[in-house]
Backbone as ProteinMPNN parsed JSONL, in Angstrom:
{"seq_chain_A": "MDEVTSATADGFRRATPDDLERLLELNNQAVPAVNELTADELAWFLEVAHLFPVAEDPGTGEVVALLVGLDGPGLAYQSLNYAFFCEQARRRQDRFLYVDRVVVHPSAWGRGLARAMYRLLIESADGHTCLCAEVNTVPRNDRSLEFHERYGFEVVGEQSDEVTGKTVSMFALAL", "coords_chain_A": {"N_chain_A": [[37.211, 68.631, 35.056], [35.458, 68.302, 37.078], [33.323, 66.54, 37.584], [34.691, 64.226, 37.916], [36.513, 64.513, 39.922], [37.16, 63.121, 42.309], [36.293, 60.657, 41.711], [36.525, 57.857, 39.422], [36.767, 58.153, 35.931], [36.242, 56.777, 32.86], [38.435, 55.118, 33.384], [40.326, 56.845, 34.369], [41.747, 59.067, 36.809], [41.882, 61.971, 38.904], [45.003, 63.576, 39.305], [46.943, 63.525, 42.304], [48.596, 64.995, 45.213], [50.017, 62.847, 46.29], [50.881, 61.504, 44.071], [52.998, 62.89, 43.022], [55.827, 62.249, 43.016], [56.012, 59.998, 41.271], [54.842, 61.122, 38.966], [56.66, 63.126, 38.344], [58.904, 61.579, 37.752], [57.916, 60.112, 35.524], [57.324, 62.221, 33.719], [59.923, 63.397, 33.383], [61.354, 61.333, 32.287], [60.416, 61.407, 29.741], [61.586, 63.504, 28.421], [63.26, 64.605, 25.5], [60.7, 65.099, 24.512], [58.834, 66.368, 26.059], [59.211, 69.242, 28.195], [61.597, 69.229, 30.864], [60.676, 69.014, 34.313], [60.578, 70.457, 37.62], [59.961, 69.378, 40.999], [58.527, 71.373, 42.339], [57.435, 72.853, 40.196], [55.738, 70.94, 39.078], [54.002, 70.526, 41.232], [52.776, 73.025, 41.247], [51.302, 72.867, 38.863], [49.454, 70.932, 39.703], [47.937, 72.466, 41.439], [46.797, 74.497, 39.808], [45.741, 73.424, 37.476], [43.24, 72.963, 35.025], [42.395, 70.494, 34.336], [43.769, 67.414, 35.266], [44.309, 64.574, 34.574], [45.245, 61.169, 35.338], [46.405, 57.92, 34.394], [46.432, 54.582, 35.458], [48.415, 51.609, 35.391], [46.663, 48.663, 34.976], [47.571, 46.252, 36.041], [49.736, 46.757, 37.789], [49.14, 49.077, 39.153], [50.63, 51.332, 38.929], [51.169, 54.693, 37.912], [50.902, 55.44, 34.528], [50.341, 57.293, 32.615], [49.742, 60.758, 31.927], [48.117, 63.948, 31.772], [48.317, 67.409, 31.468], [46.109, 69.876, 31.612], [45.304, 73.18, 30.958], [43.544, 76.265, 31.701], [42.899, 79.05, 29.59], [42.877, 82.437, 28.405], [44.977, 83.746, 31.105], [46.38, 82.519, 33.267], [49.204, 82.867, 35.414], [51.632, 81.93, 34.019], [54.786, 81.2, 32.996], [55.4, 80.548, 30.167], [56.442, 80.428, 26.879], [54.952, 79.235, 24.883], [52.353, 78.919, 25.931], [51.847, 81.639, 26.253], [51.744, 82.452, 23.576], [49.274, 81.364, 22.716], [47.607, 82.708, 24.495], [47.828, 85.357, 23.609], [46.653, 85.148, 21.055], [44.043, 84.451, 21.851], [43.269, 86.699, 23.274], [43.053, 88.589, 21.228], [40.882, 87.559, 19.85], [39.068, 87.55, 21.831], [38.313, 85.288, 23.408], [38.132, 82.105, 25.144], [40.347, 79.384, 25.88], [41.407, 75.944, 26.022], [44.378, 74.434, 27.081], [46.79, 72.115, 26.307], [49.338, 71.413, 28.18], [51.147, 69.399, 28.554], [51.339, 65.988, 27.638], [51.913, 62.773, 28.624], [52.751, 59.495, 28.004], [53.765, 56.457, 29.19], [56.097, 54.347, 27.502], [55.43, 51.608, 27.779], [52.713, 51.637, 27.787], [51.896, 52.551, 25.355], [49.805, 52.751, 22.48], [47.383, 52.046, 23.595], [45.393, 53.888, 23.528], [45.324, 55.884, 25.437], [46.174, 58.618, 25.413], [44.393, 59.736, 23.544], [41.969, 59.279, 24.899], [42.354, 60.873, 27.188], [42.483, 63.403, 26.021], [39.873, 63.514, 25.082], [38.488, 63.606, 27.547], [39.346, 66.139, 28.391], [38.254, 67.782, 26.398], [35.541, 67.281, 26.86], [35.234, 68.705, 29.173], [35.129, 71.304, 28.438], [33.71, 73.912, 29.049], [32.441, 76.622, 27.706], [34.847, 77.203, 26.468], [36.554, 77.83, 23.415], [38.44, 76.614, 21.824], [40.89, 73.968, 21.632], [44.216, 73.853, 22.463], [47.634, 73.147, 21.664], [51.149, 72.38, 21.573], [53.734, 70.984, 19.544], [56.875, 69.46, 19.363], [59.046, 70.223, 16.702], [61.683, 70.485, 16.388], [63.696, 69.169, 18.753], [62.417, 66.636, 16.621], [59.191, 65.315, 17.069], [57.731, 62.897, 15.959], [55.736, 61.001, 16.589], [53.889, 62.415, 18.234], [53.254, 64.551, 16.515], [51.934, 63.182, 14.421], [49.782, 62.118, 15.891], [48.34, 64.481, 16.654], [47.673, 65.516, 14.142], [46.05, 63.423, 13.134], [43.983, 63.617, 14.968], [42.725, 65.882, 14.206], [43.667, 68.458, 14.605], [44.804, 71.728, 13.65], [47.605, 73.4, 12.249], [48.619, 76.435, 13.582], [50.672, 78.134, 13.835], [54.209, 78.655, 14.442], [57.025, 78.442, 16.54], [60.214, 79.252, 17.976], [62.407, 78.498, 20.68], [65.026, 79.974, 22.092], [66.326, 79.423, 24.478], [65.796, 76.704, 25.146], [66.378, 75.534, 22.756], [64.49, 74.414, 21.188], [62.033, 73.992, 18.599], [58.664, 74.491, 17.848], [55.532, 73.367, 16.521], [52.486, 75.053, 16.545], [49.356, 74.066, 17.534], [45.792, 73.98, 17.006], [42.445, 73.13, 17.825], [39.206, 73.504, 16.915], [36.468, 73.854, 19.125]], "CA_chain_A": [[37.103, 67.287, 35.597], [34.684, 68.408, 38.3], [32.542, 65.327, 37.803], [35.57, 63.097, 38.201], [37.582, 64.969, 40.803], [37.59, 62.053, 43.195], [35.86, 59.378, 41.155], [37.194, 57.442, 38.207], [35.999, 58.297, 34.7], [36.928, 56.133, 31.738], [39.706, 54.554, 33.829], [41.235, 57.911, 34.785], [41.445, 59.777, 38.047], [42.619, 63.227, 39.024], [46.295, 63.462, 39.978], [46.967, 64.011, 43.684], [49.965, 65.221, 45.705], [50.686, 61.557, 46.501], [51.403, 61.047, 42.779], [54.03, 63.801, 42.521], [57.116, 61.594, 42.742], [55.884, 59.191, 40.055], [54.577, 62.01, 37.84], [57.925, 63.776, 38.016], [59.717, 60.56, 37.085], [57.307, 59.831, 34.225], [57.544, 63.4, 32.883], [61.324, 63.64, 33.066], [61.802, 60.256, 31.393], [59.914, 61.708, 28.4], [62.372, 64.596, 27.838], [62.93, 65.973, 25.133], [59.347, 65.253, 23.963], [58.271, 67.408, 26.929], [60.258, 69.901, 28.975], [61.837, 68.72, 32.21], [60.027, 69.75, 35.39], [60.99, 70.259, 39.003], [58.841, 68.995, 41.863], [57.737, 72.581, 42.591], [56.658, 73.164, 38.99], [54.672, 69.945, 38.963], [53.037, 70.822, 42.295], [52.016, 74.186, 40.783], [50.31, 72.354, 37.915], [48.38, 70.292, 40.479], [47.106, 73.525, 42.028], [46.123, 75.389, 38.856], [45.243, 72.743, 36.276], [41.81, 72.79, 34.728], [42.226, 69.047, 34.331], [45.059, 66.737, 35.417], [44.018, 63.147, 34.718], [46.3, 60.164, 35.243], [45.954, 56.549, 34.183], [47.281, 53.592, 36.116], [48.506, 50.273, 34.807], [45.74, 47.827, 35.744], [48.269, 45.164, 36.713], [50.659, 47.197, 38.842], [48.639, 50.258, 39.839], [51.572, 52.431, 38.722], [50.734, 55.688, 36.941], [51.601, 55.284, 33.253], [49.997, 58.378, 31.694], [49.269, 62.0, 32.538], [47.855, 65.099, 30.918], [48.123, 68.662, 32.188], [45.265, 70.769, 30.833], [45.2, 74.49, 31.597], [42.644, 77.279, 31.165], [43.538, 80.237, 29.067], [44.089, 83.024, 28.982], [44.828, 84.232, 32.46], [47.287, 81.98, 34.278], [50.537, 83.456, 35.528], [52.484, 80.818, 33.616], [55.89, 81.733, 32.204], [55.651, 79.661, 29.04], [56.309, 81.1, 25.585], [53.905, 78.594, 24.095], [51.079, 79.336, 26.525], [51.705, 83.067, 25.936], [51.34, 82.525, 22.17], [47.834, 81.128, 22.64], [46.943, 83.795, 25.227], [47.765, 86.521, 22.719], [45.618, 84.873, 20.05], [42.727, 84.473, 22.502], [42.943, 88.096, 23.613], [42.61, 89.243, 19.989], [39.547, 87.028, 19.516], [38.261, 87.677, 23.048], [37.723, 83.996, 23.765], [38.84, 81.244, 26.098], [40.852, 78.145, 25.291], [42.043, 74.933, 26.861], [45.749, 74.26, 26.624], [47.481, 70.899, 26.733], [50.729, 71.756, 28.454], [51.923, 68.179, 28.311], [50.724, 64.678, 27.756], [52.985, 61.782, 28.672], [52.334, 58.101, 28.135], [54.937, 55.586, 29.288], [56.15, 53.46, 26.336], [54.761, 50.325, 28.035], [51.27, 51.825, 27.617], [51.617, 53.069, 24.018], [48.872, 51.986, 21.663], [46.165, 51.718, 24.343], [44.425, 54.965, 23.363], [45.264, 56.714, 26.641], [46.253, 60.043, 25.066], [43.113, 60.086, 22.905], [40.934, 59.303, 25.941], [42.577, 62.047, 28.042], [42.058, 64.558, 25.232], [38.401, 63.498, 25.092], [38.086, 64.129, 28.858], [39.583, 67.581, 28.411], [37.249, 68.398, 25.527], [34.246, 67.187, 27.541], [35.211, 69.69, 30.258], [35.294, 72.612, 27.793], [32.543, 74.751, 29.27], [32.687, 77.987, 27.265], [36.12, 77.315, 25.755], [36.292, 77.741, 21.981], [39.4, 75.749, 21.129], [41.884, 73.201, 22.375], [45.517, 74.233, 21.922], [48.8, 72.357, 22.074], [52.292, 72.522, 20.683], [54.489, 69.739, 19.377], [58.246, 69.7, 18.913], [59.545, 69.876, 15.375], [63.121, 70.376, 16.671], [63.829, 67.874, 18.084], [61.157, 66.207, 16.01], [58.379, 64.333, 17.806], [56.829, 62.387, 14.927], [54.595, 60.311, 17.193], [52.932, 63.422, 18.653], [52.792, 65.269, 15.323], [50.948, 62.318, 13.754], [48.602, 62.054, 16.757], [47.582, 65.725, 16.567], [47.112, 65.606, 12.798], [44.941, 62.457, 13.059], [42.906, 64.077, 15.84], [42.054, 66.981, 13.532], [44.259, 69.752, 14.923], [45.391, 72.492, 12.56], [48.775, 74.207, 12.606], [48.277, 77.861, 13.591], [51.89, 78.912, 13.999], [55.448, 77.958, 14.799], [57.958, 79.324, 17.238], [61.442, 78.67, 18.498], [62.832, 78.952, 22.005], [66.488, 79.977, 22.108], [66.81, 78.851, 25.738], [65.745, 75.232, 25.09], [66.805, 75.067, 21.441], [63.376, 73.703, 20.56], [61.073, 74.647, 17.725], [57.397, 73.789, 17.964], [54.342, 73.732, 15.751], [51.383, 75.402, 17.406], [48.154, 73.392, 17.017], [44.503, 74.32, 17.6], [41.279, 72.349, 17.413], [37.982, 74.228, 17.273], [35.538, 73.075, 19.956]], "C_chain_A": [[36.33, 67.327, 36.905], [33.931, 67.129, 38.607], [33.417, 64.146, 38.233], [36.723, 63.485, 39.116], [38.07, 63.852, 41.714], [37.188, 60.684, 42.676], [36.649, 59.066, 39.892], [36.252, 57.627, 37.029], [36.821, 57.709, 33.57], [38.3, 55.587, 32.146], [40.727, 55.59, 34.27], [40.797, 58.462, 36.134], [42.271, 61.043, 38.054], [43.933, 62.971, 39.773], [46.19, 64.077, 41.374], [48.414, 64.286, 44.095], [50.718, 63.917, 45.962], [51.32, 61.013, 45.221], [52.659, 61.804, 42.343], [55.346, 63.11, 42.162], [57.066, 60.793, 41.445], [55.652, 60.075, 38.826], [55.849, 62.715, 37.385], [58.84, 62.807, 37.266], [59.21, 60.301, 35.673], [57.554, 60.991, 33.257], [59.004, 63.493, 32.447], [61.957, 62.514, 32.264], [61.416, 60.548, 29.944], [60.635, 62.881, 27.732], [63.171, 64.012, 26.675], [61.53, 66.15, 24.527], [58.549, 66.275, 24.767], [59.447, 68.05, 27.667], [60.366, 69.266, 30.351], [61.14, 69.617, 33.225], [60.731, 69.503, 36.704], [59.758, 69.827, 39.799], [57.941, 70.201, 42.139], [56.877, 72.958, 41.389], [55.485, 72.204, 38.825], [53.602, 70.168, 40.028], [52.183, 72.034, 41.914], [50.937, 73.755, 39.793], [49.149, 71.687, 38.651], [47.41, 71.325, 41.038], [46.258, 74.26, 40.999], [45.465, 74.69, 37.676], [43.722, 72.73, 36.205], [41.477, 71.305, 34.838], [43.608, 68.416, 34.412], [44.771, 65.254, 35.641], [45.288, 62.301, 34.644], [45.64, 58.816, 35.0], [46.951, 55.616, 34.838], [47.299, 52.306, 35.312], [47.61, 49.356, 35.624], [46.428, 46.7, 36.518], [49.083, 45.591, 37.915], [50.117, 48.354, 39.673], [49.547, 51.467, 39.689], [51.025, 53.395, 37.668], [51.583, 55.555, 35.68], [51.274, 56.397, 32.257], [49.486, 59.582, 32.48], [49.001, 63.021, 31.448], [47.669, 66.303, 31.825], [47.358, 69.591, 31.25], [45.022, 72.059, 31.59], [44.134, 75.348, 30.92], [43.464, 78.408, 30.572], [42.515, 81.179, 28.474], [43.915, 83.287, 30.469], [45.748, 83.66, 33.516], [48.612, 82.721, 34.26], [51.559, 82.35, 35.273], [53.53, 81.346, 32.648], [56.285, 80.747, 31.11], [55.443, 80.433, 27.751], [55.148, 80.534, 24.79], [52.52, 78.947, 24.626], [50.814, 80.805, 26.188], [51.264, 83.27, 24.489], [49.824, 82.381, 22.057], [47.046, 82.193, 23.407], [46.792, 85.024, 24.344], [46.701, 86.32, 21.642], [44.227, 84.988, 20.658], [42.319, 85.894, 22.86], [42.434, 88.847, 22.383], [41.199, 88.812, 19.608], [38.562, 87.187, 20.663], [37.54, 86.361, 23.364], [38.609, 83.234, 24.738], [39.275, 79.973, 25.382], [41.285, 77.19, 26.389], [43.394, 74.634, 26.237], [46.309, 72.965, 27.189], [48.941, 71.273, 26.924], [51.635, 70.568, 28.187], [51.018, 66.972, 28.424], [51.877, 63.688, 27.665], [52.357, 60.415, 28.861], [53.602, 57.261, 28.146], [54.937, 54.635, 28.087], [55.457, 52.104, 26.55], [53.253, 50.411, 27.824], [50.915, 52.415, 26.249], [50.633, 52.158, 23.298], [47.577, 51.616, 22.364], [45.089, 52.803, 24.233], [44.324, 55.894, 24.557], [45.303, 58.206, 26.321], [44.93, 60.503, 24.455], [42.015, 60.199, 23.961], [41.11, 60.506, 26.871], [42.195, 63.331, 27.304], [40.531, 64.638, 25.214], [37.871, 64.024, 26.429], [38.239, 65.644, 28.921], [38.535, 68.3, 27.564], [35.876, 68.368, 26.188], [34.117, 68.209, 28.67], [35.211, 71.127, 29.743], [34.04, 73.462, 27.877], [32.86, 76.2, 28.897], [34.014, 78.205, 26.57], [35.851, 77.095, 24.262], [37.288, 76.879, 21.216], [40.318, 75.046, 22.124], [43.217, 73.461, 21.69], [46.619, 73.343, 22.483], [49.959, 72.716, 21.153], [53.035, 71.2, 20.66], [55.857, 70.091, 18.812], [58.432, 69.292, 17.455], [61.066, 69.811, 15.399], [63.271, 70.302, 18.179], [62.451, 67.344, 17.687], [60.486, 65.114, 16.834], [57.311, 63.803, 16.845], [55.585, 61.73, 15.507], [53.499, 61.318, 17.585], [52.399, 64.231, 17.465], [51.709, 64.469, 14.606], [49.664, 62.23, 14.571], [47.74, 63.301, 16.569], [46.966, 65.913, 15.183], [45.924, 64.654, 12.641], [43.738, 62.927, 13.861], [42.154, 65.26, 15.232], [42.572, 68.366, 13.872], [44.805, 70.404, 13.657], [46.586, 73.281, 13.079], [48.385, 75.678, 12.488], [49.504, 78.741, 13.799], [53.068, 78.019, 14.307], [56.292, 78.949, 15.571], [59.128, 78.528, 17.775], [61.76, 79.287, 19.842], [64.35, 78.832, 22.059], [67.048, 79.316, 23.357], [66.872, 77.329, 25.661], [66.292, 74.681, 23.783], [65.708, 74.341, 20.688], [62.607, 74.62, 19.617], [59.807, 73.81, 17.798], [56.401, 74.275, 16.924], [53.233, 73.965, 16.75], [50.102, 74.841, 16.777], [46.911, 73.911, 17.731], [43.422, 73.444, 16.988], [40.05, 73.118, 17.871], [37.06, 73.301, 18.07], [34.105, 73.496, 19.694]], "O_chain_A": [[36.528, 66.464, 37.761], [33.9, 66.679, 39.753], [32.933, 63.19, 38.838], [37.784, 62.861, 39.088], [39.276, 63.663, 41.869], [37.688, 59.665, 43.151], [37.357, 59.923, 39.363], [35.07, 57.294, 37.117], [37.966, 58.104, 33.354], [39.229, 55.593, 31.339], [41.882, 55.246, 34.521], [39.641, 58.339, 36.538], [43.238, 61.174, 37.305], [43.958, 62.234, 40.759], [45.441, 65.03, 41.591], [49.348, 63.866, 43.412], [51.945, 63.889, 45.86], [52.2, 60.154, 45.283], [53.319, 61.395, 41.387], [55.912, 63.373, 41.101], [57.97, 60.894, 40.615], [56.205, 59.805, 37.759], [56.084, 62.88, 36.188], [59.469, 63.173, 36.273], [59.998, 60.275, 34.727], [57.946, 60.772, 32.11], [59.285, 63.652, 31.259], [62.99, 62.717, 31.626], [62.018, 60.0, 29.02], [60.325, 63.219, 26.589], [63.746, 62.941, 26.868], [61.202, 67.245, 24.07], [57.689, 66.966, 24.221], [60.533, 67.476, 27.751], [59.374, 68.824, 30.931], [61.026, 70.826, 33.024], [61.395, 68.483, 36.89], [58.635, 69.91, 39.301], [56.718, 70.062, 42.17], [55.718, 73.341, 41.55], [54.378, 72.613, 38.476], [52.413, 70.013, 39.748], [50.993, 72.069, 42.225], [49.797, 74.215, 39.868], [47.991, 71.856, 38.267], [46.205, 71.085, 41.102], [45.114, 74.612, 41.286], [44.7, 75.317, 36.944], [43.03, 72.513, 37.199], [40.43, 70.917, 35.356], [44.522, 68.836, 33.704], [44.959, 64.734, 36.741], [46.263, 62.663, 33.986], [44.48, 58.597, 35.349], [48.161, 55.834, 34.779], [46.327, 51.958, 34.642], [47.768, 49.272, 36.842], [45.914, 46.247, 37.541], [49.129, 44.896, 38.93], [50.589, 48.588, 40.786], [49.268, 52.522, 40.259], [50.483, 52.965, 36.651], [52.812, 55.555, 35.74], [51.859, 56.449, 31.175], [48.884, 59.444, 33.545], [49.572, 62.969, 30.359], [46.956, 66.234, 32.825], [47.884, 70.035, 30.229], [44.583, 72.033, 32.74], [43.852, 75.188, 29.733], [44.584, 78.68, 31.006], [41.421, 80.767, 28.089], [42.837, 83.076, 31.025], [45.892, 84.262, 34.581], [49.08, 83.149, 33.205], [52.254, 81.899, 36.184], [53.189, 81.881, 31.593], [57.379, 80.183, 31.135], [54.385, 81.028, 27.548], [54.442, 81.271, 24.102], [51.614, 79.243, 23.846], [49.682, 81.174, 25.874], [50.483, 84.179, 24.209], [49.167, 83.177, 21.386], [45.935, 82.543, 23.01], [45.738, 85.66, 24.336], [45.93, 87.236, 21.354], [43.329, 85.562, 20.044], [41.145, 86.249, 22.757], [41.501, 89.644, 22.478], [40.415, 89.615, 19.102], [37.361, 86.984, 20.489], [36.325, 86.331, 23.56], [39.698, 83.682, 25.098], [38.655, 79.544, 24.409], [41.501, 77.587, 27.534], [43.531, 74.589, 25.015], [46.301, 72.747, 28.401], [49.687, 71.431, 25.957], [52.741, 70.711, 27.666], [50.064, 66.949, 29.203], [52.704, 63.754, 26.756], [51.54, 60.205, 29.758], [54.417, 57.341, 27.227], [53.873, 54.159, 27.69], [54.95, 51.517, 25.594], [52.584, 49.385, 27.695], [49.754, 52.746, 26.007], [50.636, 50.943, 23.492], [46.743, 50.93, 21.774], [43.998, 52.653, 24.783], [43.341, 56.623, 24.687], [44.54, 58.979, 26.9], [44.412, 61.556, 24.824], [41.213, 61.131, 23.913], [40.121, 61.099, 27.301], [41.639, 64.248, 27.909], [39.967, 65.727, 25.321], [36.915, 64.8, 26.453], [37.369, 66.344, 29.44], [37.993, 69.323, 27.983], [35.123, 69.336, 26.083], [33.004, 68.541, 29.078], [35.285, 72.067, 30.534], [33.382, 73.7, 26.864], [33.476, 76.923, 29.68], [34.28, 79.317, 26.116], [35.016, 76.269, 23.894], [37.015, 76.461, 20.091], [40.49, 75.464, 23.268], [43.335, 73.308, 20.474], [46.545, 72.858, 23.612], [49.759, 73.289, 20.082], [52.982, 70.41, 21.603], [55.978, 70.911, 17.902], [58.046, 68.203, 17.03], [61.678, 69.169, 14.546], [62.996, 71.296, 18.852], [61.455, 67.596, 18.365], [61.112, 64.134, 17.237], [56.148, 64.202, 16.906], [54.491, 61.891, 14.965], [52.322, 61.097, 17.3], [51.213, 64.558, 17.424], [50.678, 65.023, 14.226], [48.57, 62.263, 14.006], [46.534, 63.189, 16.349], [45.85, 66.418, 15.068], [44.9, 65.036, 12.074], [42.597, 62.668, 13.479], [41.064, 65.603, 15.691], [41.971, 69.36, 13.464], [45.213, 69.722, 12.717], [46.579, 73.768, 14.209], [47.891, 76.122, 11.452], [49.383, 79.959, 13.926], [52.944, 76.799, 14.418], [56.277, 80.148, 15.29], [59.05, 77.32, 17.995], [61.429, 80.441, 20.111], [64.894, 77.728, 22.069], [68.121, 78.715, 23.313], [67.868, 76.724, 26.057], [66.632, 73.501, 23.698], [65.968, 73.718, 19.658], [62.538, 75.835, 19.804], [59.861, 72.58, 17.81], [56.423, 75.433, 16.505], [53.05, 73.186, 17.686], [49.808, 75.119, 15.614], [46.962, 74.244, 18.915], [43.472, 73.073, 15.816], [39.868, 73.359, 19.065], [36.894, 72.127, 17.737], [33.182, 72.954, 20.3]]}, "name": "protein", "num_of_chains": 1, "seq": "MDEVTSATADGFRRATPDDLERLLELNNQAVPAVNELTADELAWFLEVAHLFPVAEDPGTGEVVALLVGLDGPGLAYQSLNYAFFCEQARRRQDRFLYVDRVVVHPSAWGRGLARAMYRLLIESADGHTCLCAEVNTVPRNDRSLEFHERYGFEVVGEQSDEVTGKTVSMFALAL"}
């Protein structure tokens, strides 16, 4: 998002430290579709994200959508799902972009915000060979599963996390 670090692109802007409180609220309201975060974890994402766009409600100016896009492999990120894609990339000796989370407030559903944020991430894919994400199958996130299937992602694996009790489908989209 270098071109749009401080400017707006397609109605999005880069998240800033001033957004942290709202982003934390928005993220944690979306649990269990995404994992809960602490303020420190979210601040870390702000520091390391390849892309961290947010969208505001045009009427209120309140942030209603976010996406955390990470480079891979190479981040010191303690995520089983990120590690899954890092291992695959190491075997292929390539780079990937990873959607750690995308959250859209229910009041903004149906506006195409997730699709537009994914497009921004793909447009920033300089030298990356695929876009990766995971989606909960336990507990089931039908809305996200349908989105990723419609977008053209392919299932490349599945894994369970005993700590969270979640099972996810691992998705990849060739770039």
